[in-house]
C-alpha positions in Angstrom: 16.5 11.4 -0.8 13.2 10.0 -2.2 10.4 9.3 0.4 9.7 5.5 0.2 6.0 6.0 1.0 3.2 8.1 -0.4 3.5 7.5 -4.2 0.3 6.7 -6.1 2.4 4.3 -8.3 1.8 0.6 -7.3 5.1 -1.2 -6.7 5.5 -4.9 -6.0 8.6 -7.0 -5.6 11.2 -7.9 -2.9 11.1 -5.5 0.0 14.8 -4.5 -0.4 14.0 -3.5 -4.0 10.8 -1.6 -3.2 12.4 0.4 -0.4 16.2 0.4 -1.1 16.8 3.4 1.1 14.4 2.6 3.9 17.0 2.4 6.6 18.0 6.0 5.9 14.4 6.9 7.1 14.0 4.3 9.8 16.6 4.6 12.5 16.6 1.3 14.4 19.7 0.0 16.1 18.4 -3.6 16.0 17.5 -3.7 12.4 19.9 -2.3 9.8 19.0 -4.3 6.8 16.1 -6.4 5.5 16.0 -9.9 6.9 15.6 -12.8 4.6 12.2 -14.6 4.4 12.9 -17.9 6.1 10.4 -19.6 3.8 11.8 -18.3 0.5 13.5 -21.1 -1.4 15.7 -18.5 -3.1 16.8 -17.1 0.3 15.6 -13.6 -0.6 13.9 -10.9 1.3 10.2 -10.7 2.0 7.9 -9.6 -0.8 6.3 -6.2 -0.6 3.7 -4.1 -2.2 3.1 -0.3 -1.7 0.5 2.1 -3.0 0.1 5.5 -1.4 0.2 5.1 2.4 -0.7 1.4 2.2 2.0 -1.2 2.3 2.0 -5.0 2.5 4.8 -7.3 3.6 4.5 -10.9 2.5 6.3 -14.1 3.6 5.8 -17.0 1.3 4.9 -19.1 4.3 5.7 -22.8 4.9 4.7 -23.9 1.4 7.4 -21.6 -0.2 4.9 -20.3 -2.8 3.6 -16.8 -3.4 -0.2 -17.4 -3.5 -1.3 -14.1 -5.0 -0.4 -12.1 -8.1 0.7 -8.5 -8.3 -2.4 -7.3 -10.3 -4.7 -9.0 -7.8 -2.9 -7.5 -4.9 -3.0 -4.0 -6.5 -6.7 -4.3 -7.1 -7.3 -5.3 -3.4 -5.2 -2.3 -2.2 -7.1 0.1 -4.5 -10.5 -1.2 -3.5 -9.7 -1.4 0.2 -10.1 -5.2 0.6 -6.4 -6.1 1.0 -6.6 -6.7 4.8 -9.6 -9.0 4.4 -8.2 -10.9 1.5 -4.8 -11.3 3.2 -6.6 -12.7 6.2 -9.2 -14.9 4.5 -8.0 -15.8 1.0 -4.2 -15.9 0.9 -3.0 -16.4 4.4 -1.6 -19.4 6.3 -4.1 -21.1 8.6 -2.6 -22.9 11.6 -5.7 -25.0 11.9 -5.7 -25.9 8.2 -2.0 -26.2 7.8 -0.9 -27.5 4.4 -4.4 -27.1 3.0 -4.2 -23.3 3.3 -2.5 -21.0 0.8 0.3 -20.5 3.2 1.3 -16.8 2.9 1.9 -14.6 5.9 0.9 -10.9 5.6 1.4 -7.7 7.4 -0.9 -4.9 6.1 -0.6 -1.3 7.1 -2.7 1.7 6.0 
């Protein structure tokens, strides 16, 4: 079984493709499969990026559009600015609503 974390190879895509065997590692009786992103017009799973011990889960947010690109996300993870950029540049703002980029991030180091 391959460990889904710790690789220095940047991976980006749908969460279920990035971590196809995650639920063999994470035993959770309430969550047995990836939930779909409720804002994804294609009704797919959340987007994800992983590099080393850092992982990012992304919901498209209420505009239904991914507001960052893989190479930008990879650079932000590598230079340690992903949490700041996810919070300031790409994220949904409840006070700015439709004028904000719209994505919802969960960043973990």
